[in-house]
C-alpha positions in Angstrom: -0.1 -0.3 0.0 1.4 3.7 -1.1 2.0 6.0 2.1 -0.1 9.0 2.1 2.2 12.2 1.2 2.2 13.4 4.8 3.7 10.4 6.2 6.6 9.9 3.8 8.7 12.4 5.7 8.4 10.2 8.8 9.4 6.9 7.2 13.7 7.8 6.9 12.9 8.8 11.0 11.7 5.3 11.5 14.0 3.4 9.6 17.1 5.5 10.9 15.7 5.1 14.7 15.5 1.2 13.8 18.9 1.5 12.6 20.4 3.0 15.7 18.8 0.0 17.8 20.6 -2.9 15.8 23.7 -3.4 14.4 22.6 -2.8 10.7 23.7 0.2 8.6 20.9 1.3 6.1 21.8 3.8 3.3 20.1 6.6 2.8 20.3 9.5 0.6 21.3 13.1 1.5 17.9 14.7 1.1 16.9 11.9 3.6 19.5 12.8 6.0 18.9 16.2 5.9 15.0 15.7 6.4 16.3 13.5 9.6 18.5 16.1 10.9 15.9 19.0 10.3 13.1 17.0 11.8 15.8 16.5 15.2 17.0 19.8 15.3 13.2 21.2 15.1 12.6 19.1 18.5 15.6 20.0 20.1 17.2 16.7 19.9 20.5 17.8 19.4 22.6 14.7 20.1 20.7 12.5 17.6 20.9 15.2 14.9 24.8 14.8 15.6 24.5 11.1 15.2 22.8 11.6 11.7 25.1 14.3 10.6 28.0 11.8 11.5 26.5 8.9 9.6 25.3 11.1 6.9 28.7 12.7 6.1 30.1 9.0 5.9 28.0 8.0 3.5 27.9 11.4 1.9 31.6 13.1 2.3 31.0 15.7 -0.5 27.6 16.8 0.7 27.6 20.8 1.1 24.2 20.6 2.8 24.7 18.1 5.4 28.4 20.1 6.3 26.2 23.0 6.4 24.0 21.3 8.9 26.9 20.3 10.6 28.0 24.1 11.2 24.4 24.9 12.1 24.9 22.5 15.1 28.5 23.9 15.8 27.1 27.5 15.9 24.4 26.4 18.1 26.7 24.6 20.6 29.2 27.5 20.4 31.8 26.0 18.6 32.4 29.1 16.8 36.2 28.4 16.0 35.1 24.9 14.4 32.1 26.3 12.4 34.3 29.4 11.4 36.8 26.7 9.9 34.4 24.5 8.2 32.8 28.0 6.5 36.0 28.3 5.3 36.3 25.3 3.4 32.9 25.5 2.1 33.4 29.1 1.0 36.3 27.5 -1.4 34.0 25.2 -3.5 30.4 26.7 -3.1 30.7 30.7 -2.6 27.3 31.3 -4.0 25.6 29.4 -1.5 23.4 31.6 0.8 23.5 29.6 3.8 27.2 29.9 4.0 26.6 33.9 4.6 23.6 32.9 7.0 25.8 30.7 8.8 28.5 33.4 9.3 26.0 35.8 10.3 24.8 34.0 12.7 28.4 33.4 14.3 28.7 37.4 14.2 25.5 37.4 16.0 26.8 35.1 18.9 29.6 37.6 19.4 27.4 40.3 19.4 28.6 42.0 16.0 25.3 42.6 14.8 26.1 45.2 11.9 28.4 42.7 10.6 25.9 39.9 10.8 23.2 42.5 8.9 25.8 42.9 5.9 26.2 39.3 5.9 22.8 38.6 5.6 21.9 41.4 3.2 24.6 39.2 0.9 22.7 36.3 1.6 19.7 38.0 0.0 21.6 38.8 -3.2 22.1 35.0 -3.5 18.8 33.7 -3.2 14.9 34.4 -4.0 14.1 32.2 -0.7 14.2 35.2 1.2 11.9 34.6 3.9 14.1 33.1 6.4 16.9 35.7 6.0 14.0 38.6 6.6 13.1 37.1 9.7 16.8 36.9 10.9 17.6 40.4 9.9 14.7 41.6 11.6 16.3 39.9 14.9 19.8 41.4 14.4 17.9 44.9 14.0 16.3 44.5 17.6 19.6 43.8 18.8 20.7 46.9 17.4 17.8 48.6 18.9 17.1 49.9 15.3 13.3 49.4 15.5 12.5 51.0 12.2 14.7 48.6 10.2 13.2 45.8 12.2 9.8 46.6 11.4 10.5 46.9 7.7 12.2 43.6 7.8 9.1 41.8 9.4 6.8 43.5 7.3 8.7 41.7 4.5 7.9 38.6 6.4 4.2 39.3 6.7 4.0 40.1 3.0 5.5 36.5 2.3 3.1 34.8 4.7 0.4 36.5 5.8 -0.1 34.0 8.6 3.0 34.2 9.9 1.9 35.6 13.2 5.6 35.5 15.0 6.5 38.4 12.7 3.2 40.4 12.9 3.4 40.4 16.8 7.3 41.9 15.8 6.0 44.7 13.5 3.4 45.6 16.2 6.3 45.4 18.7 8.4 47.6 16.9 5.4 49.8 16.3 4.4 50.2 20.0 8.3 50.7 21.0 8.6 53.7 18.5 5.5 54.7 20.1 3.8 55.0 16.4 0.2 53.5 17.8 -1.4 55.5 14.7 0.8 53.7 12.2 0.4 50.4 13.9 -3.5 51.0 13.7 -3.0 51.9 10.3 -1.0 48.6 9.3 -3.3 46.6 11.0 -6.4 47.7 9.1 -4.9 47.3 5.8 -3.6 43.6 7.2 -7.4 42.8 7.9 -8.6 44.6 4.5 -6.8 41.3 3.1 -7.7 39.0 6.2 -10.8 40.3 7.6 -11.1 36.8 9.8 -7.4 37.0 11.4 -8.4 37.2 15.5 -4.8 38.0 15.9 -5.2 41.0 13.8 -8.5 42.2 15.7 -6.8 41.0 18.8 -3.7 43.6 18.3 -5.8 46.2 17.1 -8.1 46.2 20.1 -4.7 46.6 22.0 -3.8 49.7 20.2 -7.3 51.4 20.2 -6.8 50.7 24.1 -3.5 52.2 24.4 -5.0 55.3 23.1 -8.0 55.1 25.3 -10.1 54.8 22.0 -12.3 52.2 24.3 -15.4 51.8 22.3 -13.1 51.1 19.0 -11.6 48.7 21.0 -14.7 46.9 22.2 -15.3 46.5 18.4 -12.1 45.0 17.7 -12.3 42.3 20.3 -15.6 41.7 19.4 -14.4 40.7 15.6 -11.6 39.1 17.3 -14.1 36.8 19.3 -16.5 36.4 15.8 -13.3 35.0 14.5 -12.4 32.8 16.9 -15.1 32.3 19.7 -12.1 30.5 21.9 -9.7 33.0 21.8 -9.2 33.7 25.6 -7.0 36.7 24.9 -9.7 38.8 23.4 -12.4 37.8 25.9 -9.7 39.1 28.5 -8.7 42.2 26.8 -12.4 42.9 26.1 -12.9 42.8 30.0 -10.5 45.3 30.9 -12.0 47.6 28.3 -15.5 47.2 30.1 -13.6 47.8 33.4 -12.4 51.2 32.1 -15.9 52.2 30.9 -17.2 51.1 34.1 -19.2 48.4 33.1 -18.1 46.0 35.8 -20.8 43.1 35.4 -19.8 42.8 31.7 -16.2 42.7 32.5 -17.1 39.7 34.8 -19.0 37.9 32.2 -15.8 38.0 29.7 -13.5 37.2 32.6 -15.8 33.9 33.5 -15.7 33.1 29.7 -12.3 32.4 29.7 -12.2 30.0 32.9 -15.3 28.1 31.0 -13.2 27.9 28.3 -10.0 26.5 29.7 -8.8 25.9 33.4 -8.9 28.9 35.6 -6.4 31.2 35.6 -5.1 33.4 38.6 -5.1 36.5 36.4 -8.7 36.0 35.4 -9.9 35.7 39.4 -7.7 38.5 40.2 -9.8 40.9 37.7 -13.1 39.1 38.7 -12.0 40.3 42.3 -11.3 43.7 41.5 -14.7 44.3 39.5 -16.7 42.8 42.5 -14.7 44.8 44.6 -15.8 47.9 42.5 -19.5 46.9 42.7 -19.4 47.0 46.4 -19.4 43.2 46.6 -17.0 42.7 49.1 -17.4 38.9 50.0 -17.4 38.0 46.2 -14.7 40.3 46.0 -12.7 38.5 49.1 -13.4 35.2 47.7 -11.9 35.7 44.2 -9.0 37.4 45.5 -8.6 34.2 47.7 -9.0 32.0 44.5 -6.4 33.7 42.9 -4.0 32.9 45.3 -5.0 29.5 45.9 -4.6 29.2 41.9 -1.1 30.6 41.9 0.6 30.7 45.3 3.6 32.5 43.9 1.6 35.6 41.8 2.7 38.4 44.1 0.0 40.4 42.6 -2.6 38.3 44.0 -1.0 38.9 47.9 -1.1 42.6 46.9 -4.7 42.4 45.9 -5.6 41.0 49.3 -3.2 43.6 51.1 -4.9 46.7 49.3 -8.6 45.2 49.9 -8.1 44.8 53.8 -6.3 48.1 53.7 -9.1 49.9 52.1 -11.4 48.2 54.8 -8.8 49.5 57.5 -8.2 46.3 58.6 -4.0 47.0 59.0 -3.4 43.9 60.7 -4.4 41.4 57.9 -3.1 43.8 55.3 0.1 43.6 57.0 0.0 40.0 57.0 -0.9 39.7 53.6 1.9 42.1 52.2 4.5 39.9 54.1 3.0 37.2 51.7 4.0 39.2 48.8 7.5 40.5 50.2 8.3 36.4 50.9 7.7 36.0 47.0 9.8 39.3 45.5 11.7 40.7 48.5 13.4 43.7 45.9 10.0 44.9 44.9 9.7 48.6 46.0 6.3 48.9 45.6 5.8 46.2 48.1 7.9 47.7 50.3 6.3 51.2 49.8 2.5 49.5 50.8 4.5 47.6 53.5 5.6 51.3 54.8 2.2 52.6 54.5 0.5 49.9 56.6 3.1 50.2 59.4 2.6 53.7 59.5 -1.4 52.9 59.9 -0.4 50.4 62.7 1.8 53.3 64.6 4.9 50.9 64.1 6.9 54.0 62.9 10.8 51.8 63.1 9.4 49.1 61.1 7.8 51.8 58.6 11.0 53.7 58.4 12.6 50.6 57.4 10.2 49.6 55.0 10.3 53.2 53.3 14.0 52.7 53.2 13.9 49.6 51.6 11.4 50.8 49.1 14.0 53.3 48.2 17.1 51.4 48.2 15.2 48.7 45.6 14.3 52.0 43.1 11.5 53.7 44.2 12.1 57.5 43.7 8.5 58.9 43.7 8.1 62.3 45.5 5.5 60.9 47.8 7.9 58.0 48.9 10.4 60.4 49.9 7.9 62.6 51.9 6.1 59.9 53.7 9.2 58.3 54.5 10.4 61.7 56.1 6.8 61.9 58.2 7.4 58.6 59.5 10.6 59.8 60.8 9.4 63.0 62.2 6.6 60.8 64.4 9.9 59.6 66.2 11.1 63.3 66.2 13.8 62.4 64.4 14.0 65.7 62.7 17.9 65.7 61.7 17.5 62.0 60.1 13.8 63.4 58.4 16.1 66.2 57.0 18.7 63.9 55.5 15.8 62.0 53.5 14.3 65.2 52.2 17.8 66.4 51.0 18.3 63.2 49.2 14.6 63.5 47.7 15.5 67.0 46.8 18.1 65.6 44.0 15.7 63.6 42.4 13.0 66.3 42.7 14.9 69.8 42.8 11.9 71.7 41.7 9.3 70.4 44.2 8.0 73.1 46.4 6.6 70.3 48.6 10.0 68.9 49.3 11.2 72.7 50.3 8.2 73.6 52.6 8.7 70.1 54.7 12.5 70.8 54.8 11.9 74.5 55.7 9.3 73.3 58.6 11.9 71.1 59.7 15.0 73.3 59.9 12.9 75.2 62.1 12.1 72.6 64.7 15.7 72.1 65.0 16.1 76.2 65.4 17.9 76.5 62.4 16.1 79.4 61.2 18.1 81.0 59.0 18.0 77.8 56.5 14.3 77.3 57.2 13.8 81.4 55.7 15.8 80.3 52.7 14.0 77.2 51.8 10.5 78.9 52.7 11.5 81.9 50.2 12.3 79.2 47.7 9.3 76.9 48.1 7.1 80.2 48.0 8.6 81.2 44.3 7.9 77.4 43.1 4.6 77.2 44.3 3.2 79.5 46.8 -0.1 77.4 47.3 1.8 74.8 49.8 1.5 77.8 52.6 -1.7 77.2 53.8 -0.7 73.6 55.0 2.6 74.7 55.7 1.3 77.4 58.2 -1.0 74.6 60.0 2.5 72.3 60.3 4.7 74.9 61.8 2.8 77.5 63.6 5.5 78.7 66.0 7.7 79.3 63.2 4.6 81.1 60.9 4.4 83.4 64.3 7.9 84.8 63.4 8.2 88.4 62.4 9.9 87.2 59.1 7.8 84.4 58.1 4.4 87.1 59.3 6.1 89.7 56.8 6.0 87.0 53.9 2.9 85.8 54.5 1.6 89.3 54.4 3.3 89.8 51.1 1.8 86.9 49.7 -1.6 87.9 50.6 -1.6 90.9 48.7 0.2 89.1 45.6 -2.7 86.5 45.7 -5.4 89.1 45.6 
C-alpha cells in the first residue's frame, strides 16, 4: 500500500531510529539525511541530530548541505571557531551558497557583532529568491541593535510573504509600540485586515492599540471581531474585560473573564480581575472570595497577595493587610512597590520604626517617587528624629529639585531644629516655586509662622494672591 504524502517524511526517521537500535547499517540518500537532521533540530534533539550528521557525512562525504547542517549545530553549541573553519572550507567550493553567509551571520550575532551580521545577511539576500527566513533573521539583528524602524520593515517583508506568520506580525506591532507610533500600528493592522478580515490575531492586536490610545469603544469593536473570528480566543475575552472595566461596565467585564474560565482551566489573572470588579461593585464577599481564589490558583503570584493586601487596607484592617503584604514580600523581596505598601501599613499601625525600615527598602530598591520621600520623612518625624528627616528630604530633593513640597517640609524641619536662617531661605524658595503650599505649611508649623519674618512673607503673599 502506498504511503500517504504526509506520512512519507516520517519513514526515513523511523528507519534511521530502527538502525540505531541494531547493528545494521542502512543507506539513505543525502536528502533523507537532511530531513532527519531537520526533524531532530526542530524538536531539540541535538544528540540525535549529531548522530545523523556523522553517519550522513560518512555516506555522503561531499554533501555541502550536510556540512552546513554540521555548521549549524556547531554554532548552536558555541563551537564558533570550528564552525568558522568549516565555513572557510565550504566557501572555496560553494561561494554562492547563501547558507554560508547566513551561518557566518549567526556566528557574528553570537559574538554581538550585529552590524557585520546584517551585512552578511544582506549578501545572502542577493544570492537567493527564498528570502523569508533571511528577513526574519535580519529583523532580529535590527532588534538587537535597537533599530526598530529597520526591524519593522524586515518583519513586514515576512508578513508580506506569509500572512499567517503571526510571530512576525507580533514583531511588527512590537516595533510600532516601541516607537510609540500607535497610529501607524492601527493603520498597518487595518490594511492587514482588509486582506485578512477573519484574522483574530490582527483584531486582537488592533484592540490593544485602541486601548493604548484610550479609544475604548473602538477597542471593544475590535475585540468583538476577534471573538467572531474565533469564539475560543481567550486573549480577546480577557482584553475585552479590561476595556469594559475602564468603561465602568463591571458586570459585563466579569462575564468576559468568566468566559475565559469556562473555555480553559481557570487562571489566577482572571480571578484577580473578577475580584477587582466585584470590589468596585461593592460586592465585598465576592471580591474577597475571588482574591483568595487568585492565590489558591497561583500561590506565587505576588499581585494576588498585593490585591488582598489592598483589599484589607481599604477596609482599614491593617493587621490583615500587614500579614498579606508579608506574603507578597516573601515572593519578591526586592519589589519597591511592596515595600512602599508595607511602609503605609506599618505607619497606619503606628509601628514607625518598621515603617521607617520599609520606606528605606523601597528607596533602596529603586522607588524615587516624590510621595515616597515625603512619607518616609513624615514617619521619621513621628519618631521626632528631625535631623534624620532632613537628610531624607535632602536626598529626595536631588531627584525632585523643583518640588516645592519638599522645600516646605525642609523649611519646617529646619525651624524645629532651630536653624531659622536655613528655614527662611528654603521657605522663600518654596514660595517662588509654588506658593499654594503655604496654607498647609502654616498649619504644620504654627510657631515658625509666628516669627516676624514669616509674618511679613505671609502678608506679602496675601497681597499678591488677591
